C-alpha positions in Angstrom: 11.6 183.1 -72.8 13.9 185.8 -74.1 14.3 186.7 -77.7 17.5 188.4 -78.9 18.6 189.6 -75.4 22.3 190.2 -75.4 22.5 190.8 -71.7 20.8 187.4 -70.9 23.1 185.7 -73.4 26.3 187.3 -71.9 25.1 186.4 -68.4 24.5 182.8 -69.3 27.8 182.4 -71.1 29.7 184.0 -68.3 28.1 181.8 -65.7 29.2 178.8 -67.8 32.9 179.8 -68.0 33.0 181.7 -71.3 35.5 184.5 -70.9 35.3 186.3 -74.3 31.9 187.3 -75.7 31.6 189.6 -78.7 29.1 190.6 -81.3 30.5 191.0 -84.8 29.0 192.7 -87.8 29.2 191.3 -91.3 31.9 193.9 -92.0 34.0 192.6 -89.1 33.2 195.4 -86.7 33.4 194.2 -83.2 30.8 195.4 -80.7 30.7 194.9 -76.9 34.5 194.2 -76.8 35.8 192.4 -73.8 39.3 193.2 -72.4 41.0 191.0 -74.9 39.8 189.5 -78.1 41.2 186.1 -79.1 42.7 185.8 -82.6 40.6 182.7 -83.2 37.3 181.6 -81.7 36.4 178.0 -80.6 32.7 178.6 -80.6 30.3 180.6 -82.7 26.6 180.8 -81.8 23.8 182.4 -83.8 20.1 181.9 -82.9 17.5 183.4 -85.1 19.9 185.6 -87.0 22.8 184.3 -89.2 21.5 181.4 -91.2 17.9 182.2 -90.3 17.4 185.9 -91.5 20.9 186.4 -92.9 22.3 184.2 -95.7 25.3 182.1 -94.6 27.5 183.6 -97.2 27.4 187.0 -95.5 29.3 185.9 -92.4 30.9 182.6 -93.6 34.2 184.1 -94.9 34.7 185.9 -91.5 33.8 182.8 -89.5 36.2 180.7 -91.5 39.0 183.3 -91.1 38.5 183.6 -87.3 37.8 180.1 -86.1 40.3 177.5 -85.1 40.3 174.0 -86.6 37.6 171.9 -84.7 35.7 175.0 -83.6 31.9 174.4 -83.2 29.5 176.6 -85.0 25.9 176.3 -83.8 23.1 178.0 -85.9 19.4 177.9 -86.4 19.2 177.1 -90.1 16.0 178.3 -91.7 13.9 175.5 -93.2 13.2 175.6 -96.9 16.6 177.1 -97.8 18.5 174.2 -99.3 21.0 176.6 -100.9 21.9 177.9 -97.4 22.4 174.4 -96.1 24.6 173.7 -99.1 26.7 176.8 -98.4 27.4 175.6 -94.9 28.0 172.0 -95.9 30.6 173.1 -98.5 32.6 174.8 -95.8 31.8 173.0 -92.5 31.2 169.5 -91.3 27.7 168.9 -89.9 28.0 167.1 -86.6 24.5 167.0 -85.1 21.0 168.3 -85.3 20.2 169.2 -81.7 16.7 170.7 -82.0 14.0 171.3 -84.6 11.0 173.6 -84.9 8.6 174.4 -87.6 10.8 177.2 -89.0 14.4 176.1 -88.2 16.8 173.3 -87.5 19.4 173.9 -84.9 22.6 172.4 -86.2 26.1 171.9 -84.8 28.8 172.2 -87.4 32.6 171.7 -87.0 35.3 173.8 -88.6 37.5 171.7 -90.9 41.3 171.8 -90.6 
């Protein structure tokens, strides 16, 4: 099992038809730029980082500014942080819990219009 391996993640996403893969800092700096960067993203993934080690409020304004209505945001939300869940719930619609562990809950959120 890999942990935080950007090459494996890019390979997996590419094999599944994802054309634009980027890493973005909380300040909005884009790393690993592809040839073109869409103005809005339809999918945001964060496993074991944002919403697990990094409070949702750090990236949430950027995510809201750069996702389209209906975009899916999938995160591993750290257990025992009800205020983090509240931050996400105030801005996004929770759709499904798709996995759980002792330390996190993997949640699919949807960007509201």
